[in-house]
N, C-alpha and C positions, 0 to 999 in steps of 0.2 A: 503493500499500500504506499502510496505516496501522494501527497498533497502540495501545490504551491500556495503560498500564503505571503501578505505583506506585513512586514515589521519597519518601524519608523528608524532611519539612520540619525541620530541626533546631530552628528557632526555635519553632514551633509543638508541637515533639515529636509529630508524626503523619503516618501515610502520608497521601500525597496524589496525585491522578491526574497524568499527562504523558502526551504522546501521540508516539510515534515515527512519523515521516512523512518521505516524498521531501522532499530538499531543495528550500526555495524560496529566492526572491531577500529575502525578509526575513531570512531566516537568514544570508545571506551579509553582510547590513547589520548584524545584530548582531555577526557575527565581525569584520569589520572595525572597526565604530565602539565595540564596547564590550570584546570580549575583546584585539585585539591590543594595544592600550596597555597595558593588564594584564600580559599574557605577556611584554611587550617590558620592561615593568620591572621583572618579577618575572625576566627573563633566562630562561624556560621555553624547552625545548627544540623544542617546536611553534610557536614564534612568528613562525616563517618558513612555516608550512601556507601553501599556495595553494589554498585551499577553492573559489574561482571555476574555476579551473581543473578540480578533482575533478568541478564540478558540470557542465560542458560535456562532460567524458568521461563521464560516468554518460549524458548526455543522446545522446550519439554510438554508445556502446557498450551493447549490451544486457547484456554480463556485468559491467558494473561499473556498481554501486548505491550511491549515498550519501544517508545519511539524518540528520535531527536529531531529539532528544530535546526537546520544546518543552513547556516549564511557565510560566504567568503571562507568556504572550505574547512569550517571549524564548527563544533557543536556548540550552540548559543543555548539550549534547552533541553530538557529531558521531561517526559511523561509516561509514567507505567499506569495501565488500566486494567482492571478485572472485568470482562464481559458477562460473567456468568456468576450468581450466586448471592446477588446484592437484591433489596426492595427498598423502595421508597419510604422514607418515614412518614409521608402524607399517605400513601396508600399502599398498604404493604403487599394488594395483588399485583403491583405496577414494580416491574424490572429497571434497573438502572445501571449506568457503568458506573461503576467505583474507582476513583482514581487513587491508586496507593501513594504515589508521588508524583509532584509536579517541581521542577527547579529550572531556574535560569541561571546561566554562567554569573560569576559573580561580578564581572563588569557591567551588567544588565540588570542590577539591581538598584532602584532609585534611591531607596533608604540610605545606601552606603556610600556612593560617591555619583559623579555626574554618569549615567548610562551612556552607555555605546548604542545599543540597540532597545527601543521601547516597543512595546505589545506583545514581546516573546511570552510570555506566560498566559495574556490575553489570548492569543492564537492559539497556542496548545489545549486550553479550556475549550474554544470554539471548535476544533478539531476533534474534543472527549464528545462533544455535543452531537457532533455530525454523526460521529461512530455509533452513538447512539440511536439517531435516527435512522441508519442504516440497519441498525440491526431490533429495529421495530419497537424502539423503547421511546419513542416521542421525545428525543432530547434531553431526557432526564439524566442528571450526573450527580452524585454524592462523592463528597470527600469530608476528611478530618483534616482540622488546619493546625500547623505548628504555630506557636503564637506568634511569630514574627511576621507570618504571612496572614493573619487575622483580615487586617484592613484591606490587603489585596482582594480578597474574596468578597468582601463588603463593597468595595470599589466595582467589583466585576458584576453585582447584583445578583449574587446568589444568595439565598434565603438562610438565614443565620438560625439554625433549631435548637441550639444550646449546647451545653457540655454533655458527653457521654459517658457516664461512669464506667462503661465498660471497654472504653478505650482512652485510659489515663486522663478522663477528664477533658481531651482536648474537644474544641469546638465542631459541631457537625455544620456542616453547610450542603444544601442541592439547590439544584436547579431543577425547576418543575417542568410540566409539559410545554413543549414547544406548540404554541397556537396557530 
C-alpha cells in the first residue's frame, strides 16, 4: 500500500509531496541512526520504541500494519495500526482501527523547536481514517495518547473520552463515523 500526501515545508513555506508506505529496512536505519540519538538527547517518551519488532509483527500478523511517511528520502514519521479486535467506545458493535503508535521525527515536533515539516502526524491520522473506511469501519479510529501528545489529538479534533484505567490511565481518543 502506498499513498501520496502533502506536508508543509516550513523553510520553503509551501506544501510538498510525501509518501506513506509500508515500513522498509531503510526506514529502520533512519530511525536507529538519525532519530534515536536526537530522541535520546531530548529525553522524548518514544526514545525506546522498538521499531524493528513492530516491523516483524507486521510481517507475521495480517491485522498489524506499520507504515512510514517518507519525504526527502528519509522517514519523517511512523504509524502502526491494528485492523482487528478493537471496538468503538461509542458503540461496541462498531469496529475501529486502533493506532498502536504514531510518531513524528524529532525535527518535526513543533513543541521542541522549529519544525522542518508540518502535518506529518495529521497526514498519518488521515491515512488511518482512510484505511478504516477501506475496511468498512466508516473512518473510526481510536488510540491512547502519551501525555505529551494530548494537545495534538485535541487539535486534530479527535473526541477525548477520558482516562483508561486498563491502559495506565492514558487518555483515550477516538474519531467517530465519517459522514
